[in-house]
MOPAC internal coordinates of N, CA, C and O (Angstrom, degrees):
PM7 1SCF
backbone

  N    0.0000 0     0.00 0     0.00 0    0    0    0
  C    1.4648 1     0.00 0     0.00 0    1    0    0
  C    1.5225 1   108.34 1     0.00 0    2    1    0
  O    1.2310 1   120.88 1   -44.48 1    3    2    1
  N    1.3292 1   115.93 1   135.52 1    3    2    1
  C    1.4549 1   121.01 1   179.67 1    5    3    2
  C    1.5184 1   110.55 1  -115.05 1    6    5    3
  O    1.2310 1   121.22 1   -14.96 1    7    6    5
  N    1.3306 1   115.27 1   165.04 1    7    6    5
  C    1.4589 1   122.93 1   173.48 1    9    7    6
  C    1.5216 1   113.70 1    56.27 1   10    9    7
  O    1.2310 1   120.70 1  -123.38 1   11   10    9
  N    1.3071 1   116.26 1    56.62 1   11   10    9
  C    1.4550 1   118.58 1   170.41 1   13   11   10
  C    1.5163 1   108.33 1  -126.74 1   14   13   11
  O    1.2310 1   121.14 1   -27.59 1   15   14   13
  N    1.3245 1   115.43 1   152.41 1   15   14   13
  C    1.4544 1   121.66 1  -173.96 1   17   15   14
  C    1.5232 1   110.77 1   -59.85 1   18   17   15
  O    1.2310 1   120.63 1   -48.40 1   19   18   17
  N    1.2925 1   116.39 1   131.60 1   19   18   17
  C    1.4499 1   121.62 1  -179.61 1   21   19   18
  C    1.5125 1   113.75 1   100.64 1   22   21   19
  O    1.2310 1   119.90 1   160.54 1   23   22   21
  N    1.3271 1   117.79 1   -19.46 1   23   22   21
  C    1.4574 1   120.28 1   179.68 1   25   23   22
  C    1.5246 1   111.62 1  -102.15 1   26   25   23
  O    1.2310 1   120.68 1   131.04 1   27   26   25
  N    1.3094 1   116.30 1   -48.96 1   27   26   25
  C    1.4574 1   121.01 1  -173.69 1   29   27   26
  C    1.5239 1   113.37 1  -103.63 1   30   29   27
  O    1.2310 1   120.32 1  -154.53 1   31   30   29
  N    1.3102 1   116.99 1    25.47 1   31   30   29
  C    1.4521 1   120.02 1  -179.48 1   33   31   30
  C    1.5149 1   111.81 1    94.88 1   34   33   31
  O    1.2310 1   121.39 1    -4.15 1   35   34   33
  N    1.3103 1   114.95 1   175.85 1   35   34   33
  C    1.4598 1   122.13 1  -177.50 1   37   35   34
  C    1.5149 1   106.82 1  -121.75 1   38   37   35
  O    1.2310 1   120.13 1   -69.50 1   39   38   37
  N    1.3234 1   117.36 1   110.50 1   39   38   37
  C    1.4570 1   122.59 1  -174.33 1   41   39   38
  C    1.5266 1   109.42 1   -98.10 1   42   41   39
  O    1.2310 1   121.08 1   -74.34 1   43   42   41
  N    1.3495 1   115.54 1   105.66 1   43   42   41
  C    1.4620 1   122.71 1   178.14 1   45   43   42
  C    1.5123 1   109.40 1   -83.03 1   46   45   43
  O    1.2310 1   120.67 1   -23.13 1   47   46   45
  N    1.3220 1   116.32 1   156.87 1   47   46   45
  C    1.4591 1   120.71 1   174.08 1   49   47   46
  C    1.5251 1   110.87 1  -153.16 1   50   49   47
  O    1.2310 1   121.42 1   -17.59 1   51   50   49
  N    1.3458 1   114.89 1   162.41 1   51   50   49
  C    1.4607 1   124.02 1   171.50 1   53   51   50
  C    1.5191 1   105.56 1  -130.75 1   54   53   51
  O    1.2310 1   120.85 1   -42.03 1   55   54   53
  N    1.3232 1   115.98 1   137.97 1   55   54   53
  C    1.4561 1   120.02 1  -179.27 1   57   55   54
  C    1.5117 1   110.99 1  -153.16 1   58   57   55
  O    1.2310 1   121.04 1     1.12 1   59   58   57
  N    1.3253 1   115.62 1  -178.88 1   59   58   57
  C    1.4600 1   121.83 1  -177.79 1   61   59   58
  C    1.5312 1   109.49 1  -122.17 1   62   61   59
  O    1.2310 1   120.61 1   -43.75 1   63   62   61
  N    1.3312 1   116.44 1   136.25 1   63   62   61
  C    1.4579 1   122.26 1   179.99 1   65   63   62
  C    1.5229 1   109.70 1   -71.74 1   66   65   63
  O    1.2310 1   120.93 1   -53.37 1   67   66   65
  N    1.3404 1   115.82 1   126.63 1   67   66   65
  C    1.4647 1   121.24 1   177.71 1   69   67   66
  C    1.5252 1   112.24 1  -112.23 1   70   69   67
  O    1.2310 1   119.92 1   156.64 1   71   70   69
  N    1.3188 1   117.75 1   -23.36 1   71   70   69
  C    1.4622 1   121.05 1   179.09 1   73   71   70
  C    1.5173 1   108.66 1  -147.25 1   74   73   71
  O    1.2310 1   120.31 1   -38.82 1   75   74   73
  N    1.3403 1   117.02 1   141.18 1   75   74   73
  C    1.4626 1   120.11 1  -178.87 1   77   75   74
  C    1.5136 1   112.76 1  -133.90 1   78   77   75
  O    1.2310 1   119.90 1  -168.98 1   79   78   77
  N    1.3219 1   117.79 1    11.02 1   79   78   77
  C    1.4611 1   122.36 1  -179.91 1   81   79   78
  C    1.5240 1   109.42 1   -89.37 1   82   81   79
  O    1.2310 1   121.04 1   -97.82 1   83   82   81
  N    1.3098 1   115.63 1    82.18 1   83   82   81
  C    1.4649 1   121.84 1  -177.13 1   85   83   82
  C    1.5302 1   109.58 1   -78.20 1   86   85   83
  O    1.2310 1   119.93 1   -63.68 1   87   86   85
  N    1.3465 1   117.73 1   116.32 1   87   86   85
  C    1.4702 1   119.22 1  -179.18 1   89   87   86
  C    1.5306 1   113.03 1   -64.51 1   90   89   87
  O    1.2310 1   119.81 1   160.91 1   91   90   89
  N    1.3168 1   117.97 1   -19.09 1   91   90   89
  C    1.4694 1   120.84 1   178.74 1   93   91   90
  C    1.5263 1   112.54 1   -91.74 1   94   93   91
  O    1.2310 1   120.41 1   171.20 1   95   94   93
  N    1.3394 1   116.82 1    -8.80 1   95   94   93
  C    1.4630 1   120.61 1   179.05 1   97   95   94
  C    1.5223 1   114.21 1    68.23 1   98   97   95
  O    1.2310 1   120.50 1  -150.20 1   99   98   97
  N    1.3281 1   116.65 1    29.80 1   99   98   97
  C    1.4681 1   121.63 1  -177.71 1  101   99   98
  C    1.5247 1   113.02 1   -98.58 1  102  101   99
  O    1.2310 1   120.20 1   176.60 1  103  102  101
  N    1.3338 1   117.23 1    -3.40 1  103  102  101
  C    1.4562 1   120.36 1  -177.63 1  105  103  102
  C    1.5154 1   113.44 1    87.83 1  106  105  103
  O    1.2310 1   120.06 1  -168.47 1  107  106  105
  N    1.3263 1   117.50 1    11.53 1  107  106  105
  C    1.4611 1   120.74 1   178.87 1  109  107  106
  C    1.5221 1   110.01 1   -70.64 1  110  109  107
  O    1.2310 1   121.05 1   -23.27 1  111  110  109
  N    1.3388 1   115.60 1   156.73 1  111  110  109
  C    1.4616 1   122.17 1   179.16 1  113  111  110
  C    1.5228 1   109.38 1  -137.84 1  114  113  111
  O    1.2310 1   121.48 1   -22.91 1  115  114  113
  N    1.3128 1   114.77 1   157.09 1  115  114  113
  C    1.4618 1   121.49 1   169.14 1  117  115  114
  C    1.5218 1   105.93 1   -93.07 1  118  117  115
  O    1.2310 1   120.42 1   -63.58 1  119  118  117
  N    1.3240 1   116.81 1   116.42 1  119  118  117
  C    1.4611 1   122.76 1  -175.69 1  121  119  118
  C    1.5246 1   108.98 1  -118.25 1  122  121  119
  O    1.2310 1   120.95 1   -54.74 1  123  122  121
  N    1.3339 1   115.80 1   125.26 1  123  122  121
  C    1.4650 1   120.44 1   174.61 1  125  123  122
  C    1.5238 1   106.94 1   -86.25 1  126  125  123
  O    1.2310 1   120.82 1   -67.30 1  127  126  125
  N    1.3164 1   116.05 1   112.70 1  127  126  125
  C    1.4692 1   122.29 1  -171.89 1  129  127  126
  C    1.5262 1   109.37 1   -90.69 1  130  129  127
  O    1.2310 1   121.75 1   -57.24 1  131  130  129
  N    1.3403 1   114.25 1   122.76 1  131  130  129
  C    1.4632 1   121.14 1  -176.79 1  133  131  130
  C    1.5309 1   110.90 1   -60.45 1  134  133  131
  O    1.2310 1   120.88 1   -48.77 1  135  134  133
  N    1.3373 1   115.92 1   131.23 1  135  134  133
  C    1.4576 1   121.72 1   178.57 1  137  135  134
  C    1.5191 1   113.47 1    79.17 1  138  137  135
  O    1.2310 1   120.19 1   169.75 1  139  138  137
  N    1.3068 1   117.25 1   -10.25 1  139  138  137
  C    1.4597 1   121.69 1  -179.92 1  141  139  138
  C    1.5249 1   110.01 1  -107.48 1  142  141  139
  O    1.2310 1   121.16 1   134.60 1  143  142  141
  N    1.3316 1   115.39 1   -45.40 1  143  142  141
  C    1.4625 1   121.96 1   177.81 1  145  143  142
  C    1.5224 1   109.16 1  -107.63 1  146  145  143
  O    1.2310 1   120.52 1   -39.36 1  147  146  145
  N    1.3090 1   116.61 1   140.64 1  147  146  145
  C    1.4591 1   121.31 1   177.42 1  149  147  146
  C    1.5300 1   110.88 1   -64.42 1  150  149  147
  O    1.2310 1   120.29 1   -30.58 1  151  150  149
  N    1.3315 1   117.05 1   149.42 1  151  150  149
  C    1.4592 1   121.85 1   174.36 1  153  151  150
  C    1.5301 1   111.67 1   -76.19 1  154  153  151
  O    1.2310 1   120.65 1   164.78 1  155  154  153
  N    1.3226 1   116.36 1   -15.22 1  155  154  153
  C    1.4604 1   122.08 1  -176.85 1  157  155  154
  C    1.5315 1   109.44 1   -79.59 1  158  157  155
  O    1.2310 1   120.95 1   -75.58 1  159  158  157
  N    1.3387 1   115.79 1   104.42 1  159  158  157
  C    1.4670 1   119.73 1  -176.71 1  161  159  158
  C    1.5277 1   113.34 1   -71.74 1  162  161  159
  O    1.2310 1   119.67 1   167.28 1  163  162  161
  N    1.3345 1   118.24 1   -12.72 1  163  162  161
  C    1.4655 1   119.02 1   173.86 1  165  163  162
  C    1.5314 1   110.82 1   -78.96 1  166  165  163
  O    1.2310 1   120.22 1   158.83 1  167  166  165
  N    1.3358 1   117.18 1   -21.17 1  167  166  165
  C    1.4667 1   120.80 1   175.42 1  169  167  166
  C    1.5228 1   111.86 1   -90.22 1  170  169  167
  O    1.2310 1   120.31 1   147.07 1  171  170  169
  N    1.3288 1   117.01 1   -32.93 1  171  170  169
  C    1.4643 1   121.95 1   176.94 1  173  171  170
  C    1.5240 1   107.68 1  -141.77 1  174  173  171
  O    1.2310 1   121.17 1   -81.02 1  175  174  173
  N    1.3181 1   115.38 1    98.98 1  175  174  173
  C    1.4635 1   121.38 1  -178.17 1  177  175  174
  C    1.5244 1   110.49 1   -71.84 1  178  177  175
  O    1.2310 1   120.80 1   -24.75 1  179  178  177
  N    1.3177 1   116.07 1   155.25 1  179  178  177
  C    1.4638 1   121.53 1   179.51 1  181  179  178
  C    1.5182 1   111.18 1   -54.32 1  182  181  179
  O    1.2310 1   120.13 1   135.96 1  183  182  181
  N    1.3308 1   117.37 1   -44.04 1  183  182  181
  C    1.4674 1   119.57 1  -177.73 1  185  183  182
  C    1.5261 1   113.43 1   -65.17 1  186  185  183
  O    1.2310 1   120.07 1   163.28 1  187  186  185
  N    1.3324 1   117.48 1   -16.72 1  187  186  185
  C    1.4631 1   120.98 1   178.88 1  189  187  186
  C    1.5271 1   113.57 1   -90.56 1  190  189  187
  O    1.2310 1   120.14 1   172.98 1  191  190  189
  N    1.3280 1   117.34 1    -7.02 1  191  190  189
  C    1.4707 1   120.49 1   176.09 1  193  191  190
  C    1.5293 1   108.90 1   -69.33 1  194  193  191
  O    1.2310 1   119.89 1   -31.79 1  195  194  193
  N    1.3352 1   117.81 1   148.21 1  195  194  193
  C    1.4721 1   118.90 1   176.61 1  197  195  194
  C    1.5240 1   110.24 1   -71.13 1  198  197  195
  O    1.2310 1   120.48 1   -27.35 1  199  198  197
  N    1.3228 1   116.69 1   152.65 1  199  198  197
  C    1.4631 1   120.94 1   174.66 1  201  199  198
  C    1.5167 1   109.17 1   -70.54 1  202  201  199
  O    1.2310 1   120.38 1   -49.09 1  203  202  201
  N    1.3276 1   116.87 1   130.91 1  203  202  201
  C    1.4651 1   122.36 1   175.59 1  205  203  202
  C    1.5269 1   107.70 1   -96.14 1  206  205  203
  O    1.2310 1   120.99 1   -57.17 1  207  206  205
  N    1.3095 1   115.71 1   122.83 1  207  206  205
  C    1.4596 1   123.04 1  -178.30 1  209  207  206
  C    1.5303 1   109.52 1   -83.42 1  210  209  207
  O    1.2310 1   119.52 1   -45.33 1  211  210  209
  N    1.3377 1   118.53 1   134.67 1  211  210  209
  C    1.4629 1   119.70 1   177.06 1  213  211  210
  C    1.5312 1   111.43 1   -76.93 1  214  213  211
  O    1.2310 1   120.94 1   -29.66 1  215  214  213
  N    1.3139 1   115.81 1   150.34 1  215  214  213
  C    1.4576 1   122.21 1   172.65 1  217  215  214
  C    1.5261 1   106.50 1  -104.30 1  218  217  215
  O    1.2310 1   120.14 1   -54.96 1  219  218  217
  N    1.3145 1   117.33 1   125.04 1  219  218  217
  C    1.4658 1   122.07 1  -179.02 1  221  219  218
  C    1.5271 1   109.45 1  -109.02 1  222  221  219
  O    1.2310 1   120.16 1   -26.46 1  223  222  221
  N    1.3230 1   117.29 1   153.54 1  223  222  221
  C    1.4665 1   119.32 1   175.82 1  225  223  222
  C    1.5272 1   110.22 1   -66.10 1  226  225  223
  O    1.2310 1   120.63 1   -32.93 1  227  226  225
  N    1.3143 1   116.40 1   147.07 1  227  226  225
  C    1.4642 1   119.77 1  -175.64 1  229  227  226
  C    1.5216 1   112.90 1   -67.83 1  230  229  227
  O    1.2310 1   119.84 1   161.20 1  231  230  229
  N    1.3221 1   117.90 1   -18.80 1  231  230  229
  C    1.4626 1   120.00 1  -179.38 1  233  231  230
  C    1.5278 1   112.81 1   -95.66 1  234  233  231
  O    1.2310 1   119.77 1  -176.02 1  235  234  233
  N    1.3577 1   118.05 1     3.98 1  235  234  233
  C    1.4578 1   120.50 1  -179.70 1  237  235  234
  C    1.5334 1   109.63 1  -153.15 1  238  237  235
  O    1.2310 1   120.19 1  -124.20 1  239  238  237
  N    1.3147 1   117.24 1    55.80 1  239  238  237
  C    1.4621 1   120.84 1  -173.48 1  241  239  238
  C    1.5265 1   113.19 1   -81.36 1  242  241  239
  O    1.2310 1   119.24 1   170.55 1  243  242  241
  N    1.3069 1   119.06 1    -9.45 1  243  242  241
  C    1.4684 1   121.33 1  -177.29 1  245  243  242
  C    1.5224 1   113.51 1   -97.97 1  246  245  243
  O    1.2310 1   119.73 1   167.12 1  247  246  245
  N    1.3225 1   118.12 1   -12.88 1  247  246  245
  C    1.4598 1   121.63 1  -177.87 1  249  247  246
  C    1.5276 1   108.96 1  -118.81 1  250  249  247
  O    1.2310 1   120.81 1   -58.60 1  251  250  249
  N    1.3411 1   116.05 1   121.40 1  251  250  249
  C    1.4588 1   119.43 1  -178.90 1  253  251  250
  C    1.5126 1   109.63 1  -157.93 1  254  253  251
  O    1.2310 1   120.91 1   -14.91 1  255  254  253
  N    1.3114 1   115.86 1   165.09 1  255  254  253
  C    1.4596 1   122.18 1   169.71 1  257  255  254
  C    1.5201 1   107.72 1  -136.99 1  258  257  255
  O    1.2310 1   121.03 1   -30.21 1  259  258  257
  N    1.3134 1   115.63 1   149.79 1  259  258  257
  C    1.4587 1   120.47 1  -179.27 1  261  259  258
  C    1.5213 1   109.97 1   -80.06 1  262  261  259
  O    1.2310 1   120.41 1   -30.02 1  263  262  261
  N    1.3342 1   116.83 1   149.98 1  263  262  261
  C    1.4604 1   119.38 1   172.85 1  265  263  262
  C    1.5284 1   109.12 1   -62.52 1  266  265  263
  O    1.2310 1   120.91 1   -18.49 1  267  266  265
  N    1.3188 1   115.86 1   161.51 1  267  266  265
  C    1.4663 1   121.76 1  -179.37 1  269  267  266
  C    1.5292 1   111.04 1   -88.17 1  270  269  267
  O    1.2310 1   120.99 1   -22.49 1  271  270  269
  N    1.3256 1   115.70 1   157.51 1  271  270  269
  C    1.4690 1   121.28 1   174.01 1  273  271  270
  C    1.5305 1   107.37 1   -57.29 1  274  273  271
  O    1.2310 1   120.57 1   -48.07 1  275  274  273
  N    1.3260 1   116.52 1   131.93 1  275  274  273
  C    1.4630 1   121.84 1  -179.99 1  277  275  274
  C    1.5173 1   114.00 1    93.15 1  278  277  275
  O    1.2310 1   119.70 1   166.85 1  279  278  277
  N    1.3458 1   118.18 1   -13.15 1  279  278  277
  C    1.4740 1   120.28 1   176.46 1  281  279  278
  C    1.5260 1   110.21 1   -66.60 1  282  281  279
  O    1.2310 1   121.23 1   -37.59 1  283  282  281
  N    1.3206 1   115.24 1   142.41 1  283  282  281
  C    1.4621 1   120.71 1   173.62 1  285  283  282
  C    1.5217 1   107.96 1   -88.72 1  286  285  283
  O    1.2310 1   121.14 1   -44.31 1  287  286  285
  N    1.3195 1   115.43 1   135.69 1  287  286  285
  C    1.4566 1   122.98 1  -175.55 1  289  287  286
  C    1.5215 1   109.74 1  -119.75 1  290  289  287
  O    1.2310 1   120.73 1   -37.38 1  291  290  289
  N    1.3339 1   116.20 1   142.62 1  291  290  289
  C    1.4635 1   122.77 1   170.76 1  293  291  290
  C    1.5226 1   106.40 1  -106.57 1  294  293  291
  O    1.2310 1   120.81 1   -43.93 1  295  294  293
  N    1.3147 1   116.05 1   136.07 1  295  294  293
  C    1.4569 1   118.63 1  -179.78 1  297  295  294
  C    1.5169 1   112.18 1  -159.66 1  298  297  295
  O    1.2310 1   121.71 1    13.13 1  299  298  297
  N    1.3138 1   114.34 1  -166.87 1  299  298  297
  C    1.4645 1   121.84 1   178.37 1  301  299  298
  C    1.5195 1   108.44 1  -148.64 1  302  301  299
  O    1.2310 1   121.05 1   -15.38 1  303  302  301
  N    1.3292 1   115.60 1   164.62 1  303  302  301
  C    1.4585 1   121.71 1   176.29 1  305  303  302
  C    1.5231 1   109.56 1   -99.08 1  306  305  303
  O    1.2310 1   120.37 1   -54.97 1  307  306  305
  N    1.3278 1   116.90 1   125.03 1  307  306  305
  C    1.4654 1   120.08 1   176.00 1  309  307  306
  C    1.5188 1   111.43 1   -69.70 1  310  309  307
  O    1.2310 1   120.44 1   156.26 1  311  310  309
  N    1.3326 1   116.77 1   -23.74 1  311  310  309
  C    1.4597 1   120.88 1  -177.87 1  313  311  310
  C    1.5200 1   112.38 1  -104.45 1  314  313  311
  O    1.2310 1   120.06 1  -155.98 1  315  314  313
  N    1.3328 1   117.49 1    24.02 1  315  314  313
  C    1.4643 1   121.62 1   175.40 1  317  315  314
  C    1.5193 1   112.02 1    60.17 1  318  317  315
  O    1.2310 1   120.52 1    44.47 1  319  318  317
  N    1.3134 1   116.60 1  -135.53 1  319  318  317
  C    1.4588 1   122.58 1  -174.33 1  321  319  318
  C    1.5295 1   113.77 1   -68.70 1  322  321  319
  O    1.2310 1   119.13 1   168.76 1  323  322  321
  N    1.3189 1   119.27 1   -11.24 1  323  322  321
  C    1.4649 1   120.17 1   175.60 1  325  323  322
  C    1.5294 1   109.96 1   -64.54 1  326  325  323
  O    1.2310 1   120.40 1   145.70 1  327  326  325
  N    1.3241 1   116.83 1   -34.30 1  327  326  325
  C    1.4548 1   122.03 1   172.69 1  329  327  326
  C    1.5173 1   115.62 1    65.06 1  330  329  327
  O    1.2310 1   119.87 1  -151.10 1  331  330  329
  N    1.3252 1   117.85 1    28.90 1  331  330  329
  C    1.4563 1   120.79 1  -178.82 1  333  331  330
  C    1.5261 1   113.25 1  -112.14 1  334  333  331
  O    1.2310 1   119.88 1   179.81 1  335  334  333
  N    1.3353 1   117.83 1    -0.19 1  335  334  333
  C    1.4660 1   121.87 1  -179.23 1  337  335  334
  C    1.5294 1   109.49 1  -129.20 1  338  337  335
  O    1.2310 1   120.49 1  -109.94 1  339  338  337
  N    1.3597 1   116.68 1    70.06 1  339  338  337
  C    1.4623 1   119.30 1  -178.67 1  341  339  338
  C    1.5226 1   112.14 1   -76.24 1  342  341  339
  O    1.2310 1   121.26 1   -37.30 1  343  342  341
  N    1.3172 1   115.19 1   142.70 1  343  342  341
  C    1.4554 1   123.28 1   176.83 1  345  343  342
  C    1.5289 1   107.55 1  -120.17 1  346  345  343
  O    1.2310 1   120.58 1   -51.78 1  347  346  345
  N    1.3418 1   116.49 1   128.22 1  347  346  345
  C    1.4680 1   121.46 1   178.23 1  349  347  346
  C    1.5199 1   108.78 1   -89.38 1  350  349  347
  O    1.2310 1   120.59 1   -54.80 1  351  350  349
  N    1.3357 1   116.48 1   125.20 1  351  350  349
  C    1.4575 1   121.54 1  -179.79 1  353  351  350
  C    1.5187 1   112.63 1  -101.11 1  354  353  351
  O    1.2310 1   119.85 1   146.75 1  355  354  353
  N    1.3211 1   117.89 1   -33.25 1  355  354  353
  C    1.4578 1   118.93 1  -177.62 1  357  355  354
  C    1.5136 1   111.75 1  -172.24 1  358  357  355
  O    1.2310 1   121.58 1   -11.94 1  359  358  357
  N    1.3243 1   114.58 1   168.06 1  359  358  357
  C    1.4607 1   123.73 1   179.77 1  361  359  358
  C    1.5201 1   109.12 1  -105.18 1  362  361  359
  O    1.2310 1   120.79 1   -40.78 1  363  362  361
  N    1.3294 1   116.10 1   139.22 1  363  362  361
  C    1.4631 1   121.91 1   172.86 1  365  363  362
  C    1.5281 1   106.22 1   -96.36 1  366  365  363
  O    1.2310 1   119.09 1   -82.84 1  367  366  365
  N    1.3255 1   119.35 1    97.16 1  367  366  365
  C    1.4525 1   121.51 1  -173.42 1  369  367  366
  C    1.5269 1   112.42 1   -67.71 1  370  369  367
  O    1.2310 1   121.90 1   -36.27 1  371  370  369
  N    1.3240 1   113.97 1   143.73 1  371  370  369
  C    1.4592 1   120.03 1   175.07 1  373  371  370
  C    1.5107 1   115.14 1    84.63 1  374  373  371
  O    1.2310 1   119.31 1   171.41 1  375  374  373
  N    1.3074 1   118.92 1    -8.59 1  375  374  373
  C    1.4565 1   120.37 1   179.21 1  377  375  374
  C    1.5152 1   109.01 1   -92.55 1  378  377  375
  O    1.2310 1   120.69 1   -46.29 1  379  378  377
  N    1.2992 1   116.29 1   133.71 1  379  378  377
  C    1.4640 1   122.37 1   178.72 1  381  379  378
  C    1.5104 1   108.50 1  -132.27 1  382  381  379
  O    1.2310 1   120.64 1   -35.51 1  383  382  381
  N    1.3005 1   116.38 1   144.49 1  383  382  381
  C    1.4606 1   121.39 1   179.07 1  385  383  382
  C    1.5004 1   110.10 1   -77.55 1  386  385  383
  O    1.2310 1   120.10 1   180.00 1  387  386  385

């Protein structure tokens, strides 16, 4: 098995939330990741971005809120350089693109 966390390195990222209406109600967001996804939305539309899964604290996994549109997010890829399984770890408050 290739491209799993812990084997092929730990790929950090920072991005901006573009969509937060998760049809599954899990708190996922569409995040445009700086340096990974193009800024040109005609080349990569928001709806084509992968869903970024939120990471919740282990002592409060049932209560959460999604980041807001325009929030900057810090995260990592669970699938390494494949970059299709983003995990959101936290919000950088006050930063705007």
